[in-house]
N, C-alpha and C positions, 0 to 999 in steps of 0.2 A: 424045050425045058421052059416050064413055068415059071412064071413071074416068084414064087414062093424058090424055089431051089434054085435061079438064081440070085434071088437075093441071100440066101445061105452061102451060096459059092462064094459073093462077091465079100462078102463080109467074111467069111474063115480066109479069104486069101488076103486080109487086114485092110479092108477099103473103111469108111465110116458110113452113116446113115445116111449122111445127106450126100454124101457120092453116090451109095449105092441107089437113094428117092431119083437124084439126076439121071443116072442112067438107064433106071428103068421107066422116070416119067411121072411117080406116083408120089406122094407126100410125103415125110418123114413119118409122122405118126402111122402113115400106111405097110410102110417099111418095117416098122418097129413090132406093129399087130402081126406083121406076116412071119416077123424072125422067133417073135415068140410062141411060135407052134413048136421049135424045134428044141430039143434040150441042147446039140451042139452049141446054138446060141448064148446059152447061160453058160456053158461051160465057156465060150470064147469071152464072153465078156467079163466072167471072173478071173478070168488069166490077164485078160487087158487091164483090169482093174490092180490087179496085184505088180503088175510093172511097170504101169503109173504111179504108182507108191512108191516101189522102190526109184524109180527116175526124180522120182522128187523131194525121197531122202537124199540120193546122192547130191544131186543141187546144194540144196538147203548146207550140207556136210562141206559141201567145195566153198559155200557163201561165209559159214561160219570162220573156217581155213582160213580165207582171203582176208575177213576181216581183223582177224588175229594176229595175222603178217603186218597188217596196215596198225592195226592199237602197238604190237611189238616193236617197231620200227620207230612210230613215234615215240615210246615211252623210252627206247633209245635217245634218240635225242635229249630229249627231258633230262635224261641223267648225266649224258655227254654232258652237260650245260651244269648241270647240278654240281659236277665235281670241278669244271672250271670255277665255279662260283667260290667254292669250298675249299680250293686250291687258293684264290687270291684272297679269301680270307684267312688262313691258317696259317698267313704269314705274321708273327709277331701277333694274330689276336687282331689285325684291325687291318682297313684295306690301306694300300699302297697311295700315293699322292696321285699318282699316276692313273692307277682305278678310277681316283676319286672325280679326277677332273674328266675322265672319260666318260663317266657317269652322268657330270653336269656340265658338257662344256658350252651347249646354249648361256648360260650363265658368266661364262668367260668371253672378253675380248681381248683382241690381241695390240701390246701397243710395240708398235714398231723402234720405239726410240731405245727402249731398255730389253726389246726383246723377247718380252713375257707374256704371259697369258692372266689379265689382272680380273679378279672377281668384280663383276658389273653390278653396282649395290643397287640400280635400280630395278633389278629383278627381285628384289626384295632383301631382307638380313640375310649376313652370312652367317650359314651356321658352324660352330666351333671346329669343326673337325674337319672343315674346307680350309685347306692353305688362301688366301688373300692372292697372291702372284706365285707364279711358276715358270721358271725359266723354258724356254723352248728355242731350239737351233734353228736356224734360219728356213733348213729344209724340210723340217720335221711337217707344219703346218702351214704350209703355203696358202690356203686359203682366208687364212687370219692376215697373210700380211698384202699391204697395199702394192698395187705394181708401178714400178717407177716411170718414167715416159722421159725418152733420152730426147 
């Protein structure tokens, strides 16, 4: 069997031009030149092209689907957070003291004697809607309590 027929046979079996060139010990352009002489080569090349286009289309669709799912998950988290915030605001049209304190906790110091969180004026001027102090049970905010030595 001559090289041309062998090249065509290998190509029709699914080998790539690079692999055929290594098998026959010739260059890639030489293999392509040999194969172009056969009408079967052009048909097989067209078939492979369509197959690759279909694979690429499926890959793109799968990629878009994954991105869409990720976006939907992120969107659900944002919606959940929005619903919680809306629920907090909807109580009598304003935030409760607990929520305000929670949002501004860094501006409050724990007063051990009074068992209260007291607004720290060194953080700046206290907004009118923030309470000056809030009672806190001993067990609630342990990080503000100073440990006692025995």
